[in-house]
C-alpha positions in Angstrom: 146.8 137.6 108.8 147.2 134.3 107.0 146.1 132.5 110.1 143.0 134.6 110.4 142.2 134.1 106.8 142.6 130.4 107.1 140.3 130.3 110.1 137.7 132.4 108.2 137.8 130.0 105.3 137.5 127.0 107.5 134.5 128.5 109.3 132.9 129.4 106.0 133.4 125.9 104.7 131.9 124.3 107.8 128.9 126.7 107.6 128.4 125.8 103.9 128.7 122.1 104.7 126.1 122.4 107.5 123.7 124.3 105.2 124.1 121.7 102.5 123.6 118.9 105.0 120.5 120.5 106.5 119.1 121.0 103.0 119.6 117.3 102.2 118.0 116.2 105.4 115.1 118.6 104.8 114.7 117.4 101.2 114.7 113.8 102.3 112.1 114.6 105.0 109.9 116.3 102.4 110.3 113.4 100.0 109.2 111.0 102.8 106.1 113.1 103.4 105.1 113.6 99.8 105.2 109.9 99.2 102.7 109.1 101.9 99.5 109.0 99.8 99.9 105.3 99.0 100.7 104.0 102.5 98.6 101.2 103.9 98.1 101.7 107.7 97.1 99.2 110.3 93.4 98.5 111.0 91.6 101.2 112.9 94.0 104.0 111.7 92.6 107.5 111.6 92.5 109.5 108.4 96.1 110.1 107.3 96.4 113.7 108.4 94.9 112.9 111.8 97.0 109.8 112.1 100.2 111.6 111.5 99.4 114.2 114.1 98.4 111.5 116.6 100.8 108.7 116.1 103.8 109.0 118.5 105.9 106.4 116.6 106.2 104.2 119.6 106.1 100.9 117.6 103.8 99.1 120.0 101.4 98.1 117.2 104.3 96.6 115.3 105.4 94.6 118.4 101.9 93.4 118.9 101.4 92.0 115.3 101.9 88.2 115.5 102.6 87.9 111.8 105.3 90.6 111.4 102.9 92.3 109.0 103.5 95.8 110.3 106.8 97.7 109.8 108.1 101.0 111.1 109.1 103.3 108.2 112.8 103.9 108.1 114.9 106.3 105.9 114.6 105.3 102.3 111.1 103.8 102.6 109.6 107.1 101.3 107.2 107.1 104.1 106.9 109.3 107.2 109.7 108.1 109.4 108.8 105.9 112.4 105.1 105.4 111.3 103.6 101.8 110.9 102.7 100.5 107.5 102.5 97.2 105.7 103.2 95.8 102.2 100.6 93.1 101.4 102.6 91.5 98.6 105.2 90.7 101.2 103.1 90.1 104.3 99.4 90.9 104.3 97.1 91.5 107.3 95.9 88.1 108.5 92.8 89.6 110.0 93.3 88.6 113.7 90.0 88.4 115.4 91.3 90.2 118.5 93.1 92.8 116.4 96.1 93.0 118.9 97.7 95.9 117.1 94.8 98.3 117.9 94.2 98.2 121.7 97.9 98.7 122.5 97.9 102.1 120.8 98.4 104.7 123.5 97.1 107.7 121.6 94.1 106.3 119.7 95.9 106.8 116.4 94.5 103.3 115.9 91.0 103.7 117.1 89.1 100.7 118.4 85.8 102.3 117.4 86.8 102.2 113.8 87.1 98.4 114.0 84.1 97.6 116.2 80.5 96.6 115.6 78.0 97.0 118.4 80.8 97.7 120.8 82.8 94.6 120.0 86.0 94.3 118.0 85.2 93.3 114.4 88.1 93.0 112.0 85.6 92.6 109.1 84.7 96.3 109.6 88.3 97.4 109.0 89.0 99.8 106.1 92.8 99.6 105.6 92.4 100.0 101.8 90.5 98.4 98.9 91.5 95.9 96.3 91.8 97.0 92.7 91.9 94.6 89.7 94.0 95.2 86.6 91.8 93.4 84.0 94.5 93.7 81.4 97.0 91.5 83.3 94.6 89.4 85.4 94.7 86.0 83.7 91.1 85.3 84.7 90.1 88.0 82.1 92.2 86.1 79.5 90.1 83.0 79.9 92.4 81.0 82.2 90.5 79.7 85.1 92.1 81.3 88.1 90.3 82.1 91.4 93.3 82.5 93.7 92.2 85.9 94.9 88.7 84.7 95.5 89.9 81.7 97.5 92.3 83.8 99.6 89.8 86.4 100.6 88.9 85.9 104.4 85.4 87.2 103.7 84.7 84.5 101.2 82.0 85.2 98.6 81.4 88.7 99.9 84.4 91.0 99.4 85.3 89.2 96.1 82.8 87.3 94.0 83.2 85.5 90.7 81.3 86.6 87.6 80.9 83.9 85.0 80.8 85.0 81.4 80.8 83.0 78.1 84.1 83.1 76.3 83.0 84.1 72.8 86.5 83.4 71.4 86.3 79.7 72.1 82.6 79.4 72.2 82.7 76.6 74.8 84.5 78.0 77.9 83.6 80.6 80.5 85.5 83.5 82.0 85.7 83.5 85.8 86.1 87.2 86.4 86.8 88.4 90.0 84.7 91.3 91.1 85.7 93.4 94.2 82.9 94.7 96.4 84.4 97.9 97.8 81.8 98.3 100.6 82.9 94.9 102.1 86.6 94.8 101.2 88.8 95.5 104.2 92.1 96.0 102.3 93.8 93.2 104.1 95.9 92.3 101.0 95.5 88.5 101.3 94.3 88.5 97.7 97.3 90.5 96.5 99.6 88.1 98.3 97.9 85.1 96.6 97.8 86.5 93.1 99.7 84.2 90.8 100.9 86.8 88.2 104.5 88.0 88.4 103.4 91.4 89.5 100.1 91.2 91.3 97.1 91.9 89.1 95.0 92.6 92.2 96.5 95.1 94.6 95.5 97.2 97.6 95.3 101.0 97.5 94.2 103.4 100.2 90.5 104.0 99.9 90.8 107.7 99.4 93.1 107.1 96.5 91.2 104.2 94.8 87.6 105.2 95.2 85.7 108.1 93.6 83.1 110.2 95.3 79.7 111.1 93.7 79.3 114.2 95.9 76.2 115.5 97.7 74.4 116.6 94.6 73.6 112.9 93.7 71.2 110.8 95.7 70.4 107.1 95.4 66.7 106.9 94.8 66.6 103.3 96.0 68.5 103.9 99.2 66.3 104.9 102.1 69.3 106.2 104.2 70.5 108.3 101.3 67.0 109.6 100.7 67.0 111.1 104.2 69.6 113.7 103.1 67.1 115.3 100.8 63.9 114.9 102.8 63.6 118.6 103.4 64.6 119.6 99.9 62.2 121.7 97.8 61.6 121.3 94.1 62.8 124.1 91.9 61.5 124.2 88.3 63.2 126.2 85.7 61.2 127.2 82.6 62.8 128.3 79.3 61.6 128.7 75.8 62.6 125.2 74.9 60.6 123.9 77.8 57.4 124.6 75.9 58.4 122.1 73.2 57.9 118.4 73.5 61.1 116.4 74.0 60.7 114.7 70.6 60.4 118.1 68.9 63.7 119.2 70.5 65.5 116.1 69.2 64.2 116.6 65.7 65.0 120.3 65.5 68.0 120.5 63.2 68.1 124.3 63.4 70.4 125.8 60.8 72.4 122.5 60.3 70.7 121.9 56.9 71.1 125.5 55.6 73.6 126.3 53.0 
């Protein structure tokens, strides 16, 4: 009887242990996935959801990178395990002309079409992320003449430009403020690597995280391509009582505001 009871307790303990271990493993797995929004992928990577369902975690892109920029996520990295990523503050993407990490991908999780122009590989068309500037910590916004990020940018004078502005505090100096042009920036991270502040004042974020979206309701009147979206649109006029008044009359109408 005692032997049976002892065996029962041992089995119960083992089962409980396995359940707890499974819970911890699952919890760690969920944590890895939920932390994936800020991951920077190699050039040519599909949208994150598609990338995760296509990447087979083979590591070929990592092996092909000549600068050891790419890493495979391991436990504790808070990233989907086995998937490639890079940290630009440590090692940025050096914008290889032949983009060796992309053609070796066997599943097209890294798609050559996304880094090609007119059928030819073009690293300048990559969209790994986008640079964001923290103007509060960037010393160029303090008045110190620093253009480290501008000089480090491989698309010099296009992805990052310098805006000169008079320093009213001193009256005789100029601010040299860096400006990121998000339509050109590839997210390579060379600017982040070059930043001289203790914690980089310019840093790379995934484009879907960093950039807003105006939505389909807004159209750029000066952009011919954008205008094509509404070429078949029909004008709808809404008439209300206030529409009968002139705009200036509406602005001057105080209503009941002056009544006691």
